[in-house]
Phi, psi and omega in degrees: 000135182237020180290178182260014183303329180240032180290125177253129182252125180243126182261142176210151172243010182250098183297330182300324182285342183235001185306310183296321177299315179298318179295317181297316179293321176304311181298315182297309186286312180295325178295322179301327181262008178069026185264348183293338180286342177281128183309320181300326182263004180300156180301318182298314180293320177298316181297321177298313179297317179303314179299318178294313180300312186290343179279352183269147179301135176091000179300141181207149178227152171234127179246133178262139179230146170229120184050048178066008176259128179293133179253338179169181181206165171216144174211160180191181186205147175293147177279125181283162178303330181261022183300149172261006186310315186268357189287343182253020177297136178296320174240114183303144177265160179304144183304320178296327182290324185261002177291123181247148183241351187096346178227010181271313188231132174257123179267119173277108186278327187201136171226121176225136178230134180291154188312311184299342184247017177259155175071207185301317181297332182281349177047046174084027182302312182297320179292320178298318177298311181302309183293327177295320178296315183284340187305322183260002181283146181249002179295164181284326187211168177236152176224154173206165177244140178219139174286110185291348179269345182294135178057036180054034177086357182294324180295317177299320179296326176299312180297324176298321179292341177271000178104006178275147175233141177289133178247358180154187180239149177209156175232094187289339179226147181303330182255011178270163173295165168277115185266151165277123174273125185237147181228139172246113184225113010279168183300313184261130180231000000 
């Protein structure tokens, strides 16, 4: 059985205690989709991004376990006043919209769920992880990036069903996909 009936959610702000687990799940899930060969998705590049995110104040992760087996994770960090998050938008957004204070916007950096707990069999594992991460957050809104071409747009549609709306497109790294930048405002729904 792979349902979420006994899903245990563990919150941490200490990347050292979960780094290898995050890397292992990244390799398993990204490898399953043939994405590890892309430089942007390589383990080394993911580990670099993870280190940068986790070094910022307020970084937090939630890892889901079922019978002590990790099923997936989500992590993110508040956007600092000097963030570059909005700087690569294809069409710039109004200055008031992208003004960050350190407590205005929480960026969901990564959500990954292992195969047995994805889709119908997972009974909402990714959403439970996501909502658990946001539950204790005090920011006004949340943002995330999604490749709108992945899964023929189905992944983006999932985020829309969670209350996110696309606010534009951006390419934060020269070798990354062009992402749909999405915002959920207010943070809690």
